[in-house]
C-alpha positions as CSV (number, residue, x, y, z in Angstrom):
1,X,150.4,141.1,114.3
2,X,153.0,143.5,112.8
3,X,155.5,142.2,110.5
4,X,158.6,144.7,109.6
5,X,161.2,143.9,107.2
6,X,164.5,146.1,107.1
7,X,165.4,147.9,104.1
8,X,168.5,145.9,103.7
9,X,166.4,142.6,103.7
10,X,169.0,141.5,106.6
11,X,166.3,141.2,109.4
12,X,162.6,140.6,109.9
13,X,160.7,141.8,113.2
14,X,157.5,140.2,114.2
15,X,155.3,141.6,117.0
16,X,151.9,140.8,118.2
17,X,149.2,143.5,118.4
18,X,147.6,141.7,121.1
19,X,150.4,141.8,123.4
20,X,150.2,138.2,124.0
21,X,153.5,137.5,122.3
22,X,156.6,139.4,122.6
23,X,158.0,141.0,119.4
24,X,160.8,138.9,118.1
25,X,163.5,139.7,115.8
26,X,165.0,137.4,113.1
27,X,168.5,138.0,111.5
28,X,168.7,137.0,107.9
29,X,172.0,135.8,106.7
30,X,174.2,138.1,104.6
31,X,173.5,136.2,101.5
32,X,170.6,137.9,99.8
33,X,167.2,136.2,99.9
34,X,165.0,135.4,97.0
35,X,161.6,136.8,96.9
36,X,160.1,133.4,96.7
37,X,161.7,132.6,100.0
38,X,160.4,135.3,101.6
39,X,156.9,135.0,100.4
40,X,156.6,131.4,101.7
41,X,157.8,132.3,105.0
42,X,155.4,135.1,105.4
43,X,152.5,132.6,104.0
44,X,153.4,130.1,106.7
45,X,153.7,132.3,109.6
46,X,150.4,133.9,108.6
47,X,148.6,130.7,109.1
48,X,150.7,129.5,112.2
49,X,150.2,132.6,114.3
50,X,146.5,133.0,114.4
51,X,146.2,129.1,115.3
52,X,148.7,129.9,118.4
53,X,146.5,132.7,119.2
54,X,143.4,130.9,119.4
55,X,145.2,127.8,121.4
56,X,146.4,130.0,123.8
57,X,143.1,131.8,124.4
58,X,141.3,128.5,124.7
59,X,143.9,127.2,127.2
60,X,143.8,130.6,129.3
61,X,139.9,130.2,129.4
62,X,139.7,126.7,130.5
63,X,142.4,126.7,133.2
64,X,146.0,124.9,132.8
65,X,144.9,122.5,135.1
66,X,141.5,121.4,133.8
67,X,142.7,121.4,130.2
68,X,146.3,120.0,129.7
69,X,145.8,118.3,126.3
70,X,144.7,118.5,122.8
71,X,141.7,116.2,123.7
72,X,140.5,119.3,125.9
73,X,140.2,121.2,123.1
74,X,138.5,118.5,120.8
75,X,135.6,118.5,123.7
76,X,135.5,122.2,123.5
77,X,135.7,122.7,119.7
78,X,133.0,120.3,118.9
79,X,132.5,116.4,118.7
80,X,133.9,116.2,115.2
81,X,136.9,118.2,116.0
82,X,140.1,116.1,116.3
83,X,138.5,112.9,116.2
84,X,136.2,113.2,119.2
85,X,132.3,112.7,119.9
86,X,131.6,109.1,118.5
87,X,130.5,108.2,122.2
88,X,127.1,109.8,121.8
89,X,126.3,108.5,118.3
90,X,127.4,104.8,119.3
91,X,125.2,105.0,122.3
92,X,122.3,106.3,120.3
93,X,122.7,103.0,117.9
94,X,122.9,100.7,120.8
95,X,119.7,102.3,122.4
96,X,117.8,101.9,119.0
97,X,119.0,98.3,118.8
98,X,117.6,97.8,122.2
99,X,114.2,99.0,121.4
100,X,113.9,97.2,118.4
101,X,114.7,93.9,120.1
102,X,112.2,94.9,122.6
103,X,109.4,95.5,119.9
104,X,110.3,92.5,117.8
105,X,107.9,90.1,119.5
106,X,105.2,92.7,120.2
107,X,102.1,92.7,118.2
108,X,101.1,96.2,116.8
109,X,97.4,97.1,117.2
110,X,95.0,95.9,114.5
111,X,93.4,99.6,114.4
112,X,97.0,101.1,113.4
113,X,96.9,103.1,110.3
114,X,99.8,102.3,108.4
115,X,101.3,104.4,105.5
116,X,101.6,103.2,101.9
117,X,104.9,104.4,100.9
118,X,108.3,105.7,102.5
119,X,107.1,109.4,102.0
120,X,103.9,109.0,103.8
121,X,105.8,107.2,106.8
122,X,108.4,110.2,107.1
123,X,105.2,112.5,107.1
124,X,103.8,110.5,109.9
125,X,106.8,110.4,112.0
126,X,107.4,114.2,111.7
127,X,103.9,115.2,112.4
128,X,103.1,112.9,115.4
129,X,106.5,113.4,117.2
130,X,106.8,109.6,118.4
131,X,108.8,108.4,121.4
132,X,111.6,106.0,120.4
133,X,109.7,102.9,121.3
134,X,106.3,104.2,119.6
135,X,108.5,104.9,116.3
136,X,110.0,101.3,116.7
137,X,106.7,99.5,116.7
138,X,105.4,101.8,113.9
139,X,108.6,101.2,111.8
140,X,108.2,97.3,112.6
141,X,104.6,97.3,111.4
142,X,105.3,99.2,108.4
143,X,108.1,97.0,107.2
144,X,105.8,93.9,107.9
145,X,103.1,95.3,105.9
146,X,105.3,96.1,102.7
147,X,106.9,92.8,103.1
148,X,103.5,90.9,103.1
149,X,102.5,93.2,100.1
150,X,105.8,92.0,98.4
151,X,105.2,88.5,99.0
152,X,101.3,88.5,97.7
153,X,102.8,89.9,94.7
154,X,105.3,87.4,94.0
155,X,102.9,84.8,94.6
156,X,100.4,86.4,92.1
157,X,103.2,86.7,89.8
158,X,103.9,82.8,90.0
159,X,100.3,82.0,89.6
160,X,99.9,84.4,86.5
161,X,102.8,82.6,85.1
162,X,101.5,79.0,85.7
163,X,98.1,79.9,83.6
164,X,100.4,81.6,80.9
165,X,102.6,78.5,80.7
166,X,99.5,76.3,80.4
167,X,97.8,78.2,77.8
168,X,98.2,78.0,74.1
169,X,99.1,81.1,72.5
170,X,96.9,82.3,69.9
171,X,99.4,82.3,67.1
172,X,100.4,78.4,67.8
173,X,96.6,77.5,67.8
174,X,96.0,79.1,64.6
175,X,98.9,77.5,63.3
176,X,97.6,74.2,64.2
177,X,94.1,74.9,62.7
178,X,95.4,76.0,59.2
179,X,97.5,73.3,59.0
180,X,94.8,70.8,59.9
181,X,92.8,72.5,57.4
182,X,95.5,72.1,54.9
183,X,95.8,68.6,55.6
184,X,92.1,68.0,54.6
185,X,92.3,70.1,51.4
186,X,95.8,69.7,50.0
187,X,96.7,66.1,48.8
188,X,100.6,67.3,49.0
189,X,100.1,67.9,52.6
190,X,98.9,64.4,53.1
191,X,101.4,62.4,51.1
192,X,103.1,59.9,53.2
193,X,106.1,60.3,55.6
194,X,108.5,59.1,54.9
195,X,108.1,58.1,51.2
196,X,107.7,54.5,50.4
197,X,111.1,53.6,49.2
198,X,112.5,54.9,52.6
199,X,110.3,53.1,55.1
200,X,113.1,50.5,55.8
201,X,115.1,53.3,57.2
202,X,113.0,53.7,60.1
203,X,114.5,50.6,61.5
204,X,118.0,50.7,60.3
205,X,120.4,50.9,63.2
206,X,123.0,52.3,61.2
207,X,121.1,55.6,61.5
208,X,120.6,57.9,64.3
209,X,117.2,57.9,65.6
210,X,115.7,60.5,67.5
211,X,112.1,60.3,69.3
212,X,110.1,63.6,70.1
213,X,106.8,63.6,71.4
214,X,104.6,66.7,71.2
215,X,101.5,68.2,70.4
216,X,103.6,71.5,69.6
217,X,103.9,71.9,65.7
218,X,106.1,75.0,66.0
219,X,108.3,73.6,69.1
220,X,108.8,70.1,66.9
221,X,109.8,72.5,63.9
222,X,112.7,74.0,66.1
223,X,113.9,70.8,67.5
224,X,114.2,69.1,64.1
225,X,115.6,71.9,62.4
226,X,118.1,72.9,64.9
227,X,119.0,68.9,64.9
228,X,119.6,69.1,61.2
229,X,121.8,72.2,61.1
230,X,123.9,71.0,63.8
231,X,124.5,67.4,62.5
232,X,127.6,66.4,60.7
233,X,125.5,63.6,59.2
234,X,122.0,65.0,58.6
235,X,121.6,62.4,55.7
236,X,121.8,59.8,58.4
237,X,119.2,61.0,60.6
238,X,115.7,60.0,61.3
239,X,112.9,61.5,63.3
240,X,110.2,59.9,64.8
241,X,107.6,62.3,65.8
242,X,104.8,61.3,67.9
243,X,101.6,63.4,68.7
244,X,98.0,63.0,69.8
245,X,95.3,62.2,67.7
246,X,94.1,66.0,67.5
247,X,97.5,67.3,66.3
248,X,98.3,64.7,63.9
249,X,97.0,66.5,60.9
250,X,98.7,69.6,61.5
251,X,102.0,68.0,62.3
252,X,101.8,65.9,59.4
253,X,100.9,68.8,57.0
254,X,103.9,70.8,58.3
255,X,106.5,68.1,57.7
256,X,105.0,67.0,54.4
257,X,105.0,70.6,53.1
258,X,108.6,71.5,54.7
259,X,110.5,68.4,55.0
260,X,114.0,68.9,56.7
261,X,116.0,67.2,54.0
262,X,118.1,65.3,53.8
263,X,117.0,63.8,57.3
264,X,114.1,61.5,57.1
265,X,110.9,62.0,59.2
266,X,108.0,59.8,60.6
267,X,104.9,61.3,61.9
268,X,102.5,59.0,64.0
269,X,99.7,59.8,66.4
270,X,99.3,57.7,69.5
271,X,96.5,56.3,68.0
272,X,98.3,54.5,65.3
273,X,100.3,52.3,67.5
274,X,98.8,48.8,67.9
275,X,100.6,48.5,71.1
276,X,99.2,51.5,73.2
277,X,96.0,49.7,74.1
278,X,94.2,50.0,77.5
279,X,94.9,46.7,78.1
280,X,98.7,47.2,78.0
281,X,98.6,50.6,79.8
282,X,96.0,50.0,82.3
283,X,97.6,52.5,85.0
284,X,97.7,55.6,82.6
285,X,94.0,54.9,81.8
286,X,93.5,55.2,85.8
287,X,95.5,58.0,86.2
288,X,93.2,60.0,83.4
289,X,89.9,58.8,85.0
290,X,90.9,58.9,88.8
291,X,88.8,61.7,90.6
292,X,91.7,62.5,93.0
293,X,94.1,63.0,89.9
294,X,92.0,65.1,88.0
295,X,91.1,67.3,91.0
296,X,94.9,67.5,91.8
297,X,95.7,68.9,88.1
298,X,92.6,70.3,87.2
299,X,91.2,72.1,90.5
300,X,91.9,75.0,92.5
301,X,95.7,75.6,92.3
302,X,95.4,78.6,94.9
303,X,93.8,76.2,97.9
304,X,96.2,76.0,100.7
305,X,98.7,78.5,99.4
306,X,99.8,80.7,102.3
307,X,101.2,84.3,101.7
308,X,104.5,83.5,103.8
309,X,105.2,80.5,101.1
310,X,108.6,80.9,99.3
311,X,107.7,81.9,95.5
312,X,110.3,79.2,94.3
313,X,108.5,76.7,96.2
314,X,105.0,77.9,95.2
315,X,106.2,77.7,91.4
316,X,107.4,74.1,92.1
317,X,104.1,73.2,93.3
318,X,102.2,74.8,90.6
319,X,104.5,73.2,88.0
320,X,103.7,69.9,89.7
321,X,99.9,70.6,88.6
322,X,100.4,71.2,85.3
323,X,97.7,68.9,83.5
324,X,100.5,67.9,81.0
325,X,101.7,65.2,83.4
326,X,98.2,63.3,83.0
327,X,98.8,63.2,79.2
328,X,100.1,60.1,77.5
329,X,102.5,61.9,75.5
330,X,104.4,62.4,78.8
331,X,104.5,58.9,79.6
332,X,105.5,57.6,76.3
333,X,109.2,57.5,77.2
334,X,108.6,54.4,79.2
335,X,107.3,52.6,76.4
336,X,110.2,53.1,73.9
337,X,111.2,49.2,73.7
338,X,107.7,48.3,72.8
339,X,107.0,51.4,70.2
340,X,110.5,51.0,68.5
341,X,111.0,47.1,68.7
342,X,113.7,46.9,65.8
343,X,115.7,49.7,67.2
344,X,118.6,49.0,69.4
345,X,119.3,52.8,70.5
346,X,117.4,56.1,70.2
347,X,117.9,59.7,71.7
348,X,114.6,60.9,73.2
349,X,114.3,64.8,73.1
350,X,111.7,67.0,74.7
351,X,109.9,69.7,72.6
352,X,111.2,72.6,74.5
353,X,115.1,72.0,73.6
354,X,117.4,73.2,71.0
355,X,120.0,71.5,69.6
356,X,123.3,73.7,69.1
357,X,126.0,71.1,68.5
358,X,126.4,68.0,66.8
359,X,125.3,64.9,68.9
360,X,126.9,62.1,66.7
361,X,129.4,61.3,69.8
362,X,126.6,60.0,71.9
363,X,126.2,57.2,69.6
364,X,129.6,56.1,70.2
365,X,129.6,56.3,74.1
366,X,130.1,52.9,75.6
367,X,127.3,52.8,78.4
368,X,128.5,49.7,79.9
369,X,125.4,48.0,80.0
370,X,123.5,50.8,81.4
371,X,120.0,51.9,79.9
372,X,119.5,55.6,80.4
373,X,122.4,58.1,79.3
374,X,121.5,61.2,81.2
375,X,122.8,64.3,82.9
376,X,123.0,64.3,86.9
377,X,121.5,67.3,88.4
378,X,122.8,66.9,91.8
379,X,125.8,68.8,91.4
380,X,126.9,71.9,88.8
381,X,127.9,75.4,88.8
382,X,124.4,76.7,89.1
383,X,123.3,75.9,92.6
384,X,119.6,76.2,91.9
385,X,119.3,74.3,88.8
386,X,122.0,71.6,89.6
387,X,121.1,70.8,93.1
388,X,118.5,68.1,92.6
389,X,118.4,64.9,94.8
390,X,115.6,62.5,95.4
391,X,114.5,64.6,98.5
392,X,113.6,67.4,95.9
393,X,110.9,65.3,94.1
394,X,109.8,62.8,96.7
395,X,107.8,63.1,100.2
396,X,110.2,61.4,102.8
397,X,107.8,62.4,105.4
398,X,105.8,59.4,104.1
399,X,106.9,55.9,105.6
400,X,106.7,54.4,101.9
401,X,109.2,56.6,100.6
402,X,111.6,56.9,103.8
403,X,111.7,53.2,104.0
404,X,113.0,52.6,100.6
405,X,114.8,55.6,99.3
406,X,117.9,57.7,100.3
407,X,117.0,61.4,100.1
408,X,120.5,62.3,99.2
409,X,120.5,60.0,96.3
410,X,121.4,62.1,92.9
411,X,118.6,63.0,90.4
412,X,118.8,62.9,86.7
413,X,117.1,65.1,83.9
414,X,114.6,64.2,81.3
415,X,114.9,66.5,78.1
416,X,117.7,64.7,76.2
417,X,118.6,61.1,77.0
418,X,120.3,58.5,75.1
419,X,118.4,54.9,75.8
420,X,119.9,51.5,74.9
421,X,116.9,49.8,74.1
422,X,118.7,46.2,73.7
423,X,119.8,46.4,77.5
424,X,116.1,48.2,78.2
425,X,114.2,44.8,77.2
426,X,116.3,42.8,79.5
427,X,114.9,44.8,82.5
428,X,111.7,45.4,84.4
429,X,111.9,49.1,84.1
430,X,108.2,49.5,82.9
431,X,106.8,47.1,85.6
432,X,108.5,49.0,88.5
433,X,107.2,52.2,86.7
434,X,103.7,51.1,86.7
435,X,104.0,49.6,90.3
436,X,104.8,52.9,91.8
437,X,102.2,54.8,89.9
438,X,99.9,52.7,91.4
439,X,101.2,53.0,94.9
440,X,101.1,56.9,94.4
441,X,97.4,56.4,93.4
442,X,96.7,54.2,96.5
443,X,98.3,57.0,98.7
444,X,96.2,59.9,97.0
445,X,99.1,61.3,95.2
446,X,101.1,61.9,98.4
447,X,104.5,60.0,97.6
448,X,105.9,62.7,95.4
449,X,105.5,66.2,94.4
450,X,106.0,66.4,90.4
451,X,104.6,64.5,87.4
452,X,106.5,62.0,85.3
453,X,110.0,62.3,86.4
454,X,109.6,60.8,90.0
455,X,108.4,57.4,89.0
456,X,111.3,57.4,86.3
457,X,113.8,58.1,89.2
458,X,112.7,54.9,90.9
459,X,112.3,52.7,87.7
460,X,115.7,53.6,86.3
461,X,117.6,53.3,89.8
462,X,120.8,51.3,89.0
463,X,120.3,51.7,85.1
464,X,121.6,55.6,84.7
465,X,124.9,56.2,82.8
466,X,126.0,59.7,83.7
467,X,126.9,62.1,80.8
468,X,128.7,65.3,80.8
469,X,126.5,68.1,81.7
470,X,127.8,70.1,78.6
471,X,125.7,67.9,76.6
472,X,122.5,69.1,78.2
473,X,122.2,72.4,79.9
474,X,119.1,72.8,82.1
475,X,116.8,75.5,83.4
476,X,116.4,78.2,80.7
477,X,112.5,78.4,81.4
478,X,113.3,79.2,85.0
479,X,116.6,80.6,85.6
480,X,116.7,83.9,84.4
481,X,120.7,84.5,85.4
482,X,121.5,81.7,83.3
483,X,125.3,82.0,81.9
484,X,125.2,83.1,78.5
485,X,128.6,81.6,77.6
486,X,127.8,78.3,78.9
487,X,124.7,78.5,77.1
488,X,126.6,79.0,73.9
489,X,128.9,76.2,74.6
490,X,126.2,73.6,75.3
491,X,125.3,71.0,72.7
492,X,121.5,70.9,74.0
493,X,119.9,73.6,75.7
494,X,116.7,73.1,77.8
495,X,113.8,75.6,78.4
496,X,112.4,73.3,81.1
497,X,110.2,75.5,83.3
498,X,107.3,77.7,82.8
499,X,109.2,80.3,80.6
500,X,109.2,78.7,77.3
501,X,110.7,80.6,74.5
502,X,107.4,80.5,72.3
503,X,105.4,82.3,75.3
504,X,105.3,86.2,76.2
505,X,106.6,85.2,79.7
506,X,109.7,83.6,78.2
507,X,113.2,85.5,78.9
508,X,114.0,87.8,76.4
509,X,117.7,87.5,76.5
510,X,117.4,83.4,76.1
511,X,114.9,83.6,73.4
512,X,117.0,84.1,70.7
513,X,118.8,80.9,70.7
514,X,115.3,79.4,70.0
515,X,113.9,82.0,67.7
516,X,116.7,81.8,65.3
517,X,115.5,78.3,64.2
518,X,112.0,79.5,63.5
519,X,111.1,80.6,59.6
520,X,109.3,83.6,60.4
521,X,108.9,84.3,56.6
522,X,106.6,81.2,56.4
523,X,103.4,82.1,54.9
524,X,101.6,79.8,57.8
525,X,103.6,81.5,60.6
526,X,103.0,85.1,59.0
527,X,99.3,84.3,58.3
528,X,99.0,83.5,62.0
529,X,100.7,86.5,63.2
530,X,103.7,84.7,64.8
531,X,106.1,87.6,64.5
532,X,110.0,87.7,65.1
533,X,110.6,89.0,68.5
534,X,112.5,91.8,66.9
535,X,109.8,92.5,64.2
536,X,107.2,92.5,67.1
537,X,109.1,95.1,69.0
538,X,109.3,97.5,66.0
539,X,105.5,97.0,65.5
540,X,104.7,97.7,68.9
541,X,106.8,100.9,68.6
């Protein structure tokens, strides 16, 4: 292509050096053109004419009749040029889908050697040059094997968590032993709790009474410390701590040496209650000695497990087999009216909770004659934690259950409950509780899945007063994706589940809400090497 500009800049002549296009002359107006205009004109023509030449050549080679549109050009210049070529790709995908559907129901040969990683899979495919069907079978077998390995790992993780949750950490065991030794050697650790002059306050209904049953000294200290710090009236607060005979010396020592002033603390062992006799609780005696019960809670926890089980369901089954459910401490709630005959109202607390806000307003709630103020767990933002109905806990395939209860009935939670003992004494809640424990024993433990809550769900039917969920937030022991903003706003947070905050398996981002109430500078705690998580990280580093 030749470009000629006249000396006067009044005309431009363009001719093709290939003879395809005729020469053309462009007259320019008399007004002088700027060099910028000329430059852009030349640049545009430089790009335009080679393209026109190529298009003309292709049309000439194809023939006008056979190629009369740009679509023809697209076919000739390549599948991606001018938007063409998607048909082959779509057809390939359809063929692959059809083959995968064909092999979906086929079993792969048992002797087939499967790769252990994706890189091995690629190497196998490249080296053997499989046809499409063989490739699909090989792919299906590899994916199924990897899926099985993932499920086995998840089930093993849940089993390990179960054993870790049931174990006593070395530091906490050490703390209990040292405090027990202190009880025997230090008179100050054996001093009366509370002092004699405060004994009348233990039955004074103008005070706020909290009941806690536990054999974990460290956990009990966190519950009490957090309650005192959060209370607007700590001087009007009484804690009734109940523990087993083995832990009593350690529990008494701790609160005798470190009283949570100005609150009042009473520590009692179950052996100190005259009412808790075998005659009054024959069903619980049977539970502790029944062979099927002991085998259920202390036997082989893996038996009957299938690799196809959902890990969450498996975790629930394991939690239901925790030996703590045959402990008297876990059934004490049902005997509160008898254990505290002079009290009208109490708040019962589990040992895996932290109190973050003042609970005084709960004492002013009008429960309209109901017995148990509790958070219902069948509705809420967290669809895992707050989705519990009767079907979650009971075996509705059993006729005794299906004929008496509605699977859609809303469940509620233990952990932080306000009990109107005056209203309770007018009911037969305890008798109903005992009746259904006996029925479950008769049915060889087939009526429900979990420990102490199912019989309580039955016994308290019609006696529940729902309280706002902000009073009691659940799931911090198994829901790792707990909303931290909601945690901060909740009055009580509950680490129900396996991942307790004092265990290594506890969720690290949720532990600080609990650990901030532990005095890690305490001599007993330091000597037992119970370390602040941050300090522990530094030591490990």
